[in-house]
Structures are given as structure tokens and as C-alpha cells.
Backbone as a ProteinNet text record, in pm:
[ID]
protein_1_A
[PRIMARY]
MTDYPTDDNTMGARELAERTARALYQQDSLSRAFDMKIEEIGPGRACLKMLVRPDMTNGHGTCHGGVLFAFADSAFAFACNTYNARTVAAAASIEFLQAARQDDELTAVASEVWRSRRSGLYDVRILNQRKECIALFRGRSRQLDGKVIDD
[TERTIARY]
214.3	148.8	171.1	69.9	79.7	65	99.3	83.2	-57	-140.9	-273.9	-375.2	-500.9	-604	-624.6	-646.1	-670.2	-807.4	-895.1	-1031.3	-1100	-1151.4	-1213.3	-1330.9	-1392.2	-1508.7	-1473.7	-1349.9	-1308.7	-1322.5	-1413.2	-1434.6	-1445.6	-1512.3	-1530.4	-1400.5	-1306.2	-1173.6	-1180	-1266.9	-1277	-1329.8	-1432.6	-1488.3	-1383.6	-1309	-1204.5	-1098.3	-1059.9	-961.2	-1012.6	-1138.5	-1196.8	-1204.7	-1245.8	-1253.5	-1115.6	-1018.4	-881.8	-827.5	-850.9	-802.9	-865.6	-995.8	-1062.3	-998.8	-972.8	-912.7	-771	-693.1	-556.2	-556.5	-644.9	-650.9	-680.2	-767.2	-800.5	-680.5	-585.8	-466.4	-346.4	-360.1	-248.5	-250.1	-184.9	-183.6	-122.1	-15.6	50.5	-39.1	-99.5	-186.9	-301.4	-355.9	-463.9	-410	-292.1	-234.1	-204.1	-162.2	-134.8	-262.5	-376.5	-506.9	-512.5	-447.9	-454.4	-592.8	-647.5	-779.7	-765.5	-826.3	-827.3	-939.1	-901.1	-998.9	-1049.3	-960.4	-996.4	-907.7	-964.2	-889.1	-939.4	-850.7	-886.2	-769.8	-786	-677.9	-548.4	-445.3	-314.5	-302.8	-399.8	-390.7	-457.9	-411.3	-469.1	-444.8	-537.7	-525.6	-558.2	-462.5	-479	-465.9	-527.6	-514.1	-468.1	-394.1	-344.3	-316.8	-350.9	-322.1	-191.5	-101	24.3	-4.5	11	-13.8	115.3	103.9	223.6	322.6	272.2	362.1	430	404.9	468.2	579.3	607.5	709.1	844.5	949.4	1085.8	1137.4	1266.5	1327.7	1330.9	1304.7	1300	1157.6	1062.4	923.6	854.1	915.7	853.3	818.1	737.3	697.1	820.7	833.4	947.2	950.1	1068.6	1082.9	1034.2	1052.7	1005.2	853.7	786.3	640	597.6	664.3	632	658.8	770.5	801.5	692.5	653.7	549.6	417.4	384.2	260.4	263.8	373.5	387.2	389.6	457.1	467	329.9	246.4	110.7	30.3	38.3	-33.4	15.8	146.4	208	153	148.9	100.7	-43.9	-129	-268.8	-281.5	-203.8	-211.1	-163.9	-53	0.9	-71.1	-155.1	-232.5	-374.3	-409.7	-546.8	-591	-496.9	-532.4	-556.7	-555.9	-577.3	-469	-348.2	-231.9	-143.3	-103.9	-19.1	107.8	126.6	236.6	305.4	437.8	517.9	618.5	682.2	786.5	915.7	978.8	1111.2	1216.8	1177.5	1267.3	1182.4	1235.5	1163.5	1263.1	1231.6	1312.6	1219.8	1269.2	1187.9	1276.4	1220.2	1284.5	1198.1	1256.8	1185.9	1206.2	1097.3	1105.5	1086.9	999.8	981.2	918.8	922.5	876.7	724.6	678.1	537.8	537.8	433.3	428.3	306.4	311.4	198.6	70.2	-35.6	-169.4	-183.2	-76.8	-91.3	-175.7	-267	-342.9	-272.8	-218.9	-141.8	-224.4	-195.3	-257.7	-146.3	-154.5	-59.9	-134.2	-85.3	-147.4	-51.3	-90	-6.3	-62.4	27.1	-16.8	82.6	26.5	105.8	172.3	302.4	378.1	393.5	420.4	445.6	418.8	367.2	345.4	362.5	434.4	449	391.5	426.8	370	392.6	511.9	541.5	596.9	624.4	685.9	607	625.6	559.7	640.9	608.7	673.7	563.8	572.2	467	529.3	465.2	505.4	400.2	448.6	359.5	400.6	303.5	324.7	254.3	326.3	264.3	243.8	119.4	81.6	28.7	48.5	-14.4	-149.8	-216.3	-350.7	-351.8	-235.8	-225.2	-187.5	-187.8	-151.5	-4.4	78.2	223	281.3	371.5	431.7	538.2	519	608	717.3	680.8	775.6	733.2	834	811.8	872.2	794.1	833.3	821.6	914.5	903.7	924.8	833.3	842.7	838.9	918.7	917.6	854.5	754.7	680.9	721.1	694.4	717.3	596.6	537.5	420.4	463.2	396.2	418.7	310.2	319.2	211.9	92.6	-25.2	-145.4	-220	-338.1	-426	-442.1	-485.6	-512.6	-646	-746.9	-879.6	-928.1	-1023.6	-1087.3	-1190.5	-1187.6	-1281.3	-1422.6
-1719.6	-1790.6	-1714.3	-1706.3	-1634.3	-1729.4	-1682.2	-1760.2	-1746.2	-1660.9	-1631.4	-1659	-1688.8	-1708.2	-1578.9	-1591.9	-1474	-1477.7	-1564.7	-1570.7	-1436.7	-1375.1	-1243.5	-1241.3	-1354.9	-1357	-1386.1	-1422.3	-1453	-1329	-1336.6	-1229.3	-1091.6	-1085.2	-956.2	-897.1	-980.1	-933.3	-832.6	-855.7	-762	-626.4	-628.3	-503.7	-428.5	-500.4	-437.9	-375.1	-445.6	-391.9	-263	-261.5	-142.6	-25.6	-51.1	55.7	111.5	23.1	65.7	151	107.9	183.1	321.7	330.7	462.3	555	502.3	583.4	626.5	535.1	569.3	674.4	658	751	893.4	906.7	1039.8	1108.1	1030.2	1085.3	1091.8	1040.1	1027.2	1143.5	1251.1	1372	1347.3	1268.1	1245.8	1168.5	1061.4	983.3	1069	1153.5	1242.3	1349.8	1406	1510.2	1456.1	1330	1267	1213.4	1232.8	1189.2	1037.9	963	816.6	774	675.1	621.4	474.6	436.7	295.5	227.7	135	63.6	-63.4	-128.8	-255	-271.7	-329.7	-354.9	-484.5	-560.9	-684.3	-723.8	-824.3	-865.3	-892.9	-814.1	-834.1	-787.3	-711.3	-666.8	-531.2	-462.2	-332.2	-305.3	-234.5	-192.7	-43.5	35.6	180.4	222.8	335	394.7	538.9	584.6	721.9	762.8	886.8	944	1023.2	1003.2	1078.1	1219.2	1316.3	1456.8	1522.9	1638.9	1710.2	1741.3	1771.9	1804.2	1681.8	1563.4	1440.3	1393.9	1472.2	1430.6	1493.8	1429.5	1476.6	1552.1	1582.4	1656.3	1581.8	1453.2	1372.2	1356	1416.2	1407.9	1279.1	1202.3	1078.5	1093.3	1003.3	1007.9	993.2	1081.3	1080.9	950.2	893	768.9	779.5	896.6	917	911	955.9	948	801.5	724.5	582.5	508.9	543.4	481	515.4	642	684.4	613	596	527.3	382.4	312.1	173.4	165.8	260	261.5	281.9	363	381.9	253.1	185.1	57.3	-42.8	-48.4	-134.3	-99.5	28.5	72.5	31.1	51.5	12.8	-138.6	-216	-362.3	-414.1	-362	-419.2	-369.5	-269	-221.2	-276.5	-366.3	-416.6	-500.2	-540	-622.2	-536	-403.5	-307.2	-311.6	-344.4	-333.6	-225.8	-126.2	-17.9	-79	-61.6	-125.8	-24.6	-28	65.3	-11.7	58.7	-2.2	-13.8	-129.2	-150.1	-141.3	-172.9	-165.5	-171.8	-116.7	-122.6	-100	-160.2	-139.6	-141.4	-84.6	-79.1	-104.1	-168	-189.4	-118.8	-22.2	48.8	-29	-73.4	-159.5	-82.3	17.5	102.8	234.6	330.3	464.9	474.1	553.6	595.7	740.2	780.7	913.2	992	1119.4	1204.9	1148.3	1153.3	1104.6	952.6	879.7	735.6	713.3	616.7	576.4	453.9	470.7	364.2	292.3	164	80.3	15.8	26.4	-40.1	-153	-274.4	-392.3	-448.7	-436.4	-484.1	-615.2	-710.2	-838.9	-890.5	-949.5	-1007.1	-1134.9	-1144.7	-1264.1	-1353.5	-1289.7	-1362	-1268.5	-1323.5	-1242.9	-1330.8	-1279.9	-1349.1	-1259.3	-1284.4	-1210.8	-1059.7	-1011.6	-868.2	-817.9	-907.2	-867.8	-922.4	-859.2	-906.1	-870.3	-934	-908.8	-892.3	-781.7	-746.7	-711.4	-754.7	-718	-624.3	-525.2	-431	-425.2	-443.9	-427.1	-300.6	-215.5	-96.4	-123	-110.1	-134.8	-6.1	8.3	121.8	77.4	166.6	137.9	25.7	-7.7	-118.5	-249.5	-248.4	-364.6	-401.5	-306.9	-327.9	-297	-382.2	-362.2	-252.1	-146.8	-31	-48.9	-104.6	-118.7	-231.4	-287.3	-388.8	-338	-342.1	-291.4	-404.9	-411.8	-508.3	-433.6	-453.9	-388.1	-488.4	-460.1	-541	-455.9	-509.9	-434.4	-475.2	-383	-408.8	-356	-441.8	-404.8	-332.5	-221	-143.9	-177.3	-120.9	-136.7	-51.2	-96.5	-18.4	-57.1	2.8	-23.5	102.7	83.8	195.8	261.4	178.8	226.9	151.9	211.3	140	45	-77.9	-179.2	-146.7
259.8	366.2	496.2	578.7	704.7	821.7	938.3	1060.3	1117.7	1057.2	1106.4	996.7	1033.5	930.3	851.7	723.3	640.3	574.9	622.5	571.4	597.4	491.6	502.9	599.9	627.1	714.4	859.5	888.9	1024.6	1111.8	1211.1	1308.5	1242.9	1131.1	1065.5	1014.8	973.4	931.8	818	723.9	610.8	658.1	741.7	794.2	877.9	959.6	1039.9	949.8	844.1	749.5	685.3	646.7	584.2	681.5	804.1	905	936.3	947.7	975.8	861.7	738.4	621.3	615.9	644.1	644.8	748.5	866.7	973.5	936.5	882.4	841.5	731.1	634.7	521.6	569.7	667.5	720.1	783.7	833.6	897.2	802.3	681.8	586.9	487.2	524.1	440.3	303.3	297	168.6	72.1	118	29.5	-23.3	62.9	19	-75.8	-47.5	-134.1	-273.4	-281.6	-411	-475.4	-409.4	-456.2	-480.3	-392.2	-398.3	-352.5	-419	-385.1	-348.4	-237.2	-198.5	-276.3	-362.1	-444.8	-377.4	-304.4	-239	-117.4	-13.3	109.1	169.7	227.3	296.2	384.3	466	555.2	477.7	507.7	445.3	302.7	253.7	113.8	94.6	-8.4	-42.5	-190.1	-251	-390.1	-395.4	-445.7	-456.2	-601.1	-635.7	-768.6	-753.3	-855.7	-856.4	-1001	-1034.1	-1165.1	-1155.5	-1251.5	-1253.4	-1304.8	-1215.5	-1247.4	-1297.1	-1361.5	-1408.3	-1295.6	-1175.6	-1064.4	-1003.7	-1059.4	-1012.1	-1105.7	-1209.1	-1306.1	-1273.9	-1323.3	-1300.7	-1423.6	-1423.8	-1533.4	-1664.9	-1662.7	-1785.6	-1837.8	-1767.3	-1811.1	-1772.8	-1682.8	-1636	-1488.4	-1438.8	-1297.9	-1209.7	-1113.8	-1022.3	-942.6	-926.9	-852	-709.1	-648.8	-512.1	-502.2	-606.3	-610.5	-619.6	-705.2	-717.1	-586.6	-521.3	-392.6	-290.8	-284.7	-189.8	-218.1	-345	-383.8	-334.2	-362.5	-317.4	-165.1	-101.5	43.9	108	48.2	99.7	88.8	-24.8	-39.8	64.2	83.9	185.6	323.9	356.6	487.9	510.8	410.5	427.1	443.7	366.7	375.9	511.2	561.5	686.2	811.4	798.8	913.6	917.5	828	818.5	937.5	1021.2	1138.4	1262	1245	1352.7	1459.1	1419.4	1506.9	1445.2	1523.2	1470.8	1413.5	1283.8	1212.6	1122.3	1121.9	1042.1	957.7	867.5	784.8	864.5	855.2	913.5	804.2	681.3	565.9	439.7	331.8	203.8	90.6	-22.6	-143.6	-263.9	-373.5	-494.9	-615.7	-714.3	-844.6	-948.7	-1018.1	-1124.7	-1254.5	-1315	-1433.2	-1563	-1561	-1677.9	-1633.3	-1719.2	-1683.2	-1680.4	-1586.3	-1585.3	-1633	-1700.7	-1760.7	-1712.6	-1736.4	-1701.3	-1760.9	-1684.2	-1718.2	-1714.3	-1679	-1658	-1533.3	-1540	-1422.8	-1364.9	-1245	-1182.3	-1077	-1062.6	-960.3	-879.5	-748.3	-658.9	-588.3	-606.9	-546.3	-442.9	-316.2	-205.3	-153.2	-130.3	-76.7	26.7	128.5	236.2	188.2	207.9	172.4	294.5	408.3	532.5	648.7	758.1	878.1	999.6	1097	1224.4	1333	1452.2	1565.9	1556.5	1522.8	1521.4	1388.5	1294.8	1167.6	1050.2	935.1	813.9	691.2	581.9	454.2	349.5	273.8	178	43.6	-62.6	-198	-256.7	-332.6	-399.8	-546.3	-633	-777.4	-820.4	-894.4	-952.3	-1100.2	-1144.8	-1283.6	-1345.1	-1476.7	-1545.7	-1600.2	-1673	-1723.7	-1828.4	-1882.3	-1977.9	-1909	-1774.4	-1691.5	-1703.3	-1748.7	-1754.1	-1616.8	-1572.2	-1441	-1450.2	-1372.1	-1369.2	-1264.7	-1148.7	-1038.8	-945.6	-877.8	-774.8	-644.4	-539.9	-408.7	-308.9	-215.2	-105.6	24.5	119	248.4	361.6	463.6	584.9	694.4	760.9	861.6	1002.4	1093.9	1236.7	1313.4	1392.8	1471.8	1598.6	1626.4	1748.3	1849.6	1966.1	2064.1	2023	2057	2033.4	1907.6	1894.1	1782.3	1698.2	1575.7	1486.1	1524.4	1549.1	1587	1709.6	1778.3	1888.9	1830.1	1874.7	1821.7	1858.7
[MASK]
+++++++++++++++++++++++++++++++++++++++++++++++++++++++++++++++++++++++++++++++++++++++++++++++++++++++++++++++++++++++++++++++++++++++++++++++++++++++

């Protein structure tokens, strides 16, 4: 539950979220380098997809935990910036539930749990192509001064 309306039609909220995500993505070198794709975006939420490439695996042949963290963190970033207020992570943690492997198609689903005037709490679930949950991420956001894009 949030302190603000989350109706996608409120003052063009969905359109603003999409415009903000496009602008952020253009400036986000890591998300582009990992070939993350934004599948869906809306106020307080984001859905990204990414294929686990050979260069993303660790010495055990599974997807590196840092890659999974970065994937979840990107989904979190897109979700918490959908209101066009410059917002960054204040804290984040992740629980690895099972291994992801090369050629797995992963989906990160970020959703707003709570938001107040300057802070927010977001959960991200990373799923594989079989809809099995690979990891759970929780991020706490902090709003800075300024906007992501000019309205």
C-alpha cells in the first residue's frame, strides 16, 4: 500500500513511468551491457528480462550472484523512478534461492510495497523461464532533489 494513488490513468502516470524508464535506460550502461530488456513499466513497478550469457557465470558454472543482484537492482531502480523523482537505493539485500544457469531466461518483477514522501520499499522476484523463483531482493529507496526528465 502506498501513500499516493497508483491508478495507471491518474495524470498520465503510466505514460510518465514509460518516458522516465526510457530516459533512465539510455543513461544506464550496465543494464544495456547486460542486455536487460524492459518488458513492462508502470507506477511503482517494473518487469525486466535478461538471458544468462556465458560471461555471466562463475567458477561453478552458475550465474554469478553479483549479476543477479545487478539485475534485481536495475528492476528496483526502474520501479522506484517511475514517478519522475530522482530516486536512488538507500539499502538493498538479496536472498539466493536456487541457481540460475547459462541460457536461462530470467525475469525480474519489481513492485512497490510502501512509499512515503521521500522513501520507499520495493520487492523484486527473479524468476527463470520455468517460473521458478531464483532470488528475492528487497530495496529501500531515497528520493533526491530534481526530476529524471523534464515534463
